[in-house]
C-alpha positions as CSV (number, residue, x, y, z in Angstrom):
1,X,-16.9,5.0,-1.9
2,X,-15.4,2.6,0.7
3,X,-11.8,1.9,-0.4
4,X,-11.0,-0.6,2.4
5,X,-12.1,-3.5,0.6
6,X,-9.9,-2.4,-2.6
7,X,-7.0,-1.6,-0.4
8,X,-7.1,-4.9,1.4
9,X,-7.0,-6.6,-2.0
10,X,-3.8,-5.0,-3.0
11,X,-2.0,-5.5,0.3
12,X,-3.1,-9.1,0.2
13,X,-4.4,-9.1,3.9
14,X,-7.4,-7.7,5.6
15,X,-5.5,-4.8,7.1
16,X,-8.6,-2.5,7.4
17,X,-11.7,-3.4,9.2
18,X,-13.5,-0.2,9.3
19,X,-14.3,1.8,5.9
20,X,-12.0,4.3,4.5
21,X,-14.0,7.0,2.4
22,X,-11.0,9.4,1.0
23,X,-7.8,9.1,-0.4
24,X,-6.4,11.8,2.1
25,X,-7.5,9.4,5.0
26,X,-5.9,6.5,3.2
27,X,-2.7,8.4,2.7
28,X,-2.6,9.6,6.4
29,X,-2.9,5.8,7.6
30,X,-0.7,4.0,5.3
31,X,1.5,6.6,3.5
32,X,0.1,6.4,-0.1
33,X,-3.2,7.1,-1.9
34,X,-5.3,4.5,-3.8
35,X,-3.7,5.2,-7.2
36,X,-0.2,5.0,-5.9
37,X,-0.8,1.6,-4.1
38,X,-2.5,0.4,-7.2
39,X,0.7,1.3,-9.3
40,X,2.9,-0.2,-6.8
41,X,0.9,-3.4,-6.8
42,X,0.7,-3.6,-10.6
43,X,4.6,-3.6,-10.7
44,X,5.2,-5.7,-7.5
45,X,7.3,-8.1,-9.4
46,X,9.8,-5.2,-10.3
47,X,9.8,-3.0,-7.2
48,X,10.0,-3.1,-3.3
49,X,6.2,-3.4,-2.9
50,X,6.2,-6.9,-0.8
51,X,8.8,-5.6,1.7
52,X,7.1,-2.3,2.3
53,X,3.8,-4.1,3.0
54,X,5.4,-6.6,5.3
55,X,7.0,-3.6,7.2
56,X,3.5,-1.7,7.3
57,X,1.7,-5.1,8.5
58,X,4.3,-6.0,11.1
59,X,5.7,-2.8,12.0
60,X,3.3,-0.1,11.4
61,X,5.9,1.5,9.0
62,X,3.9,3.7,6.6
63,X,4.6,3.2,3.0
64,X,7.1,5.5,1.0
65,X,6.2,5.6,-2.5
66,X,9.5,6.6,-3.8
67,X,11.5,3.8,-1.9
68,X,8.7,1.3,-2.7
69,X,8.9,2.0,-6.5
70,X,12.5,1.6,-6.9
71,X,13.3,-1.1,-9.2
72,X,15.0,-4.2,-7.8
73,X,18.6,-5.0,-8.7
74,X,19.3,-8.3,-10.6
């Protein structure tokens, strides 16, 4: 299965141009696997997903699931 299209959907940008075929490869590149990414995306209104995606896209900083999943204050 090619994960690239689904991952690009969750990230909201065309980040991957080449196919990604495994969770291990995905985790190595962006820091999280597909199920973690899906979880972060689902709860993006309550966590820091949007901020970590910006850092990934603009600075190449891998997504840290624990930090991204923290609940926003206020």
